[in-house]
C-alpha positions in Angstrom: 114.8 134.6 121.8 117.0 134.0 118.7 117.0 137.9 118.6 118.4 137.8 122.4 121.0 135.1 121.2 122.2 137.7 117.8 122.5 140.4 120.4 124.4 138.8 123.4 128.0 140.2 123.0 126.4 143.7 123.2 124.5 142.5 126.6 127.7 141.1 127.4 129.8 144.2 126.7 127.4 146.4 128.6 127.5 144.5 131.4 130.8 144.3 131.7 131.3 148.5 131.2 128.7 149.1 133.5 130.7 147.3 136.2 134.2 148.2 134.9 132.8 151.7 135.0 132.1 151.1 138.5 135.7 150.3 139.0 136.8 153.4 136.8 134.5 155.5 139.1 136.1 154.4 142.3 139.4 154.8 141.0 138.5 158.4 139.9 136.8 159.3 143.8 140.2 158.3 144.8 142.2 160.3 142.9 140.5 163.6 144.6 140.6 165.4 141.5 136.4 165.8 141.5 137.0 167.6 144.9 139.3 170.0 143.3 136.8 170.9 140.5 135.1 173.2 142.5 137.7 176.0 142.3 138.3 175.4 138.5 134.3 175.8 137.9 132.6 179.0 138.2 130.5 179.0 141.2 127.3 180.2 139.4 125.1 178.3 137.3 127.6 178.7 134.4 130.2 176.4 137.1 127.1 173.7 135.7 127.3 175.0 132.2 131.2 173.9 131.6 130.8 170.7 133.4 128.3 169.7 130.6 130.1 171.1 128.1 133.3 168.5 129.2 130.8 165.6 129.2 130.1 166.8 125.3 133.8 167.1 124.3 134.7 163.5 126.2 132.2 162.1 124.9 133.1 162.8 121.3 136.5 160.6 122.0 135.2 158.5 124.2 132.0 155.9 124.7 129.4 157.7 126.2 128.8 155.6 129.1 132.1 156.6 130.2 131.8 160.8 130.0 128.4 160.5 131.4 130.4 158.3 134.3 133.0 161.0 134.7 130.1 163.5 134.7 128.3 162.0 137.4 131.4 161.5 139.5 132.5 165.3 138.9 128.8 166.7 140.0 128.0 164.5 143.2 131.4 166.6 144.6 130.6 170.3 143.0 127.3 169.8 144.3 127.7 167.8 147.5 126.1 164.9 146.3 122.6 166.7 146.0 122.4 166.5 141.7 118.6 167.2 140.5 117.4 164.5 138.1 116.7 167.1 135.8 120.6 167.9 135.8 121.7 164.2 135.8 119.2 164.1 132.5 121.5 167.0 131.4 124.6 164.9 131.9 122.8 161.9 130.1 121.4 164.6 127.0 125.6 166.3 126.9 126.9 162.5 126.8 124.6 161.1 124.5 124.8 164.7 122.0 128.8 164.5 121.8 128.2 161.2 121.1 126.1 161.5 118.3 128.3 163.6 115.6 131.3 160.6 116.4 131.7 156.8 114.9 133.6 156.1 118.0 131.4 158.2 120.6 128.3 156.1 120.4 127.5 152.3 120.2 124.8 153.2 117.2 126.9 155.3 114.9 129.5 153.0 115.6 127.0 150.6 113.7 126.7 152.7 110.8 130.5 153.1 110.1 130.4 149.1 110.5 127.5 149.1 107.9 129.5 151.7 105.5 128.1 154.8 106.5 130.3 157.5 106.0 132.0 159.3 109.2 131.6 162.4 107.2 127.8 162.0 107.4 127.6 161.1 110.8 129.3 164.4 111.7 126.2 166.6 110.6 125.0 165.5 113.9 126.9 168.0 115.7 124.6 170.4 114.0 121.9 169.7 115.7 123.4 168.1 119.0 125.2 172.2 119.2 121.6 173.5 119.1 120.1 170.6 121.4 122.9 172.2 124.4 122.3 175.4 123.4 118.6 174.7 124.7 119.1 172.5 127.5 122.5 173.6 128.9 121.5 176.6 130.1 118.0 175.4 131.3 119.2 172.8 133.5 122.5 174.0 134.8 120.0 176.9 136.3 117.7 174.8 137.6 120.7 172.8 139.3 122.0 176.3 140.7 118.7 176.5 142.3 118.5 173.1 144.1 122.3 173.2 144.7 125.0 175.9 143.9 128.1 175.0 143.7 130.5 175.6 146.4 133.8 177.1 146.8 134.0 177.0 150.2 134.5 172.8 150.0 137.9 173.7 147.9 140.2 175.2 150.9 140.1 172.0 152.7 140.3 169.3 149.6 142.5 166.7 149.6 145.8 166.8 147.8 145.1 165.1 144.2 146.5 161.3 144.3 148.1 161.6 140.9 149.1 157.9 140.4 145.3 157.2 140.7 144.5 160.1 138.2 147.0 158.2 135.6 145.2 154.8 135.9 141.9 156.7 135.1 143.7 158.3 132.2 144.9 154.5 131.0 141.9 153.0 131.4 140.1 155.7 129.3 143.0 155.9 126.5 142.3 151.9 126.9 138.5 152.0 126.0 139.2 154.5 123.2 142.2 152.2 121.7 140.4 149.1 121.7 136.9 150.8 120.2 139.2 152.7 117.6 141.4 149.9 116.3 138.5 147.4 116.7 136.4 149.6 113.7 139.6 150.9 111.7 141.2 147.3 111.4 138.8 144.5 112.4 135.5 146.2 111.4 132.1 143.9 112.6 134.8 142.0 115.7 133.1 144.4 118.0 129.5 143.3 117.3 130.4 139.4 117.6 132.4 139.7 120.4 132.3 142.3 123.4 136.4 143.5 122.9 135.4 146.8 124.6 134.3 145.5 127.9 137.2 142.9 127.8 139.2 145.4 126.7 138.4 148.2 130.0 138.4 144.6 132.7 142.3 143.5 131.1 143.3 147.3 131.9 141.5 147.2 135.3 143.4 144.3 136.3 146.9 145.7 135.4 146.4 148.7 136.7 145.4 147.5 139.7 148.4 145.9 140.3 150.0 149.5 140.7 147.0 151.0 142.9 144.3 148.9 143.9 140.5 150.2 143.6 138.3 149.9 146.3 136.9 145.9 144.9 133.9 146.0 147.5 131.9 148.4 145.0 132.1 145.4 142.8 129.7 143.1 144.5 126.9 146.2 144.3 127.6 147.1 140.9 127.1 144.1 139.9 123.7 143.3 140.8 122.5 146.7 139.7 124.2 146.0 136.3 122.7 142.4 136.3 119.0 144.1 136.5 119.9 147.2 133.9 120.7 144.9 131.4 118.0 142.7 131.7 115.9 145.9 131.3 117.5 146.8 128.1 117.3 143.1 127.0 113.7 143.3 127.3 113.1 146.3 125.4 115.5 145.0 122.7 112.8 142.3 122.5 109.6 144.6 121.8 107.4 143.9 118.7 109.2 146.3 116.6 109.6 144.4 113.5 109.7 146.9 110.6 109.3 150.7 110.6 107.5 153.1 108.2 109.1 154.3 104.4 112.5 156.0 105.4 111.6 159.4 105.4 112.6 162.6 107.9 109.4 162.2 109.3 110.2 158.3 110.3 113.8 159.8 111.6 111.8 161.8 114.0 109.7 159.5 115.5 112.8 157.3 115.8 114.0 159.8 118.2 110.7 159.5 120.7 110.4 156.0 120.2 114.7 155.6 121.5 113.2 157.1 124.4 111.4 154.0 125.2 112.9 151.2 123.2 116.9 150.1 123.1 118.3 152.3 120.1 120.2 149.5 119.0 117.8 147.1 117.5 115.9 150.6 115.9 119.4 151.6 114.5 119.7 147.8 113.3 116.5 148.3 111.5 117.1 151.6 110.3 120.5 150.3 108.3 118.9 146.9 106.6 115.9 149.2 105.3 118.1 152.1 104.3 117.4 155.3 102.5 117.9 157.7 105.6 119.6 160.2 106.3 122.9 159.1 108.9 123.4 162.3 110.4 120.0 163.1 110.9 119.5 159.2 112.4 122.4 159.8 114.4 121.2 162.5 115.9 117.6 161.1 116.5 118.6 157.7 117.7 121.5 158.7 119.8 120.3 162.1 121.5 116.3 161.0 121.4 116.8 158.1 124.2 117.8 161.2 127.0 114.4 161.7 127.0 113.7 158.4 129.6 116.3 157.3 131.7 116.9 154.1 130.4 116.7 155.1 126.0 120.2 155.1 126.5 123.4 153.0 128.0 124.4 156.6 129.4 121.6 157.1 131.0 121.4 153.5 132.3 124.9 153.5 133.5 124.4 156.8 135.4 121.2 155.8 137.1 123.5 153.1 138.8 125.4 155.8 140.3 122.3 157.5 141.4 119.2 155.3 141.9 116.9 158.3 142.4 117.0 158.9 138.6 115.5 156.1 137.6 111.7 157.8 138.2 110.8 158.3 135.2 107.7 160.6 136.2 110.9 162.9 137.7 113.0 162.4 135.0 110.2 163.7 132.9 109.2 166.4 135.0 112.5 167.9 135.8 114.0 167.3 132.2 111.4 168.3 130.3 113.7 170.7 128.0 115.8 167.6 126.9 112.9 166.4 124.7 112.3 170.6 124.1 115.9 170.5 122.8 115.4 167.3 120.7 112.9 169.0 118.7 114.8 171.9 118.5 117.9 170.2 117.1 116.5 167.9 115.0 114.5 171.1 112.7 117.5 173.1 113.0 119.4 170.5 111.6 116.7 169.4 108.4 116.0 173.4 107.7 119.7 173.9 107.5 121.1 170.8 105.5 117.8 169.4 104.2 117.0 165.5 103.8 119.9 163.8 102.1 119.4 159.9 101.9 122.0 158.0 100.8 
């Protein structure tokens, strides 16, 4: 319980973000921008690949939860609600891949930055992320195309875009980005001690609601789901992972598989206390590795709030098998091309 007490800001932050992103998703849906996406995306399997690439790029600059939620909302519209679990795993993997090389794109890389790891060291993770994306992206996109292709017919009847709600979505995303960047650049450690990200998002939500109110009816249901999911993450964080083996590339590889079933935040904290790792490799391992199971990362937990059917571990592993293949391929591509350089 002592560890849980120490981690309360992270859990409170996750709770506020999960509920806040439900409101953000509602504003995004009501903007009608997702309805316009079919006319912008190719109508073959490459349309799904382009959408995953958008999620990848978004997560470099935003928290990976926000990128996954936006990708999930767009997918719901372009595929008429028929999104396969394999493609949902691809959305989570794309958000985690983009965030792995950015110190503002993932909680684990932000922790490394706070503890003195250079942002340039974390950039190496993009080598692995790029290879991983090249592996899983086409596979899950083709799988989704077979499940339900993008339909160009619905774009003709799409409603006009509500630009005011679109601007609100940008304001909410800018609020998250600004708090994350300012907190780490000017007040190191504050984001670990106080749930500023979640609080900043909710301040922006309440202020923009004076302009265009969201549908507040989404909040009660999302609160219930968020409490359950945060409890799941908290339980994982209390598992008896007391110490790690000696720092090596083999241990880093194992951290990726371990982060699929344990919360990657305490695993990252353990690695930082231990030291002696190549942080670019670890950033990819703990960031992308959690994509292999839906509750292995905050992005997967958040997306399952929109798609409850994604909470089947069996379906995630069976249909998202390419994520594990991509993890191994990306890891060794980085190791062989850049080597192991512990700091």
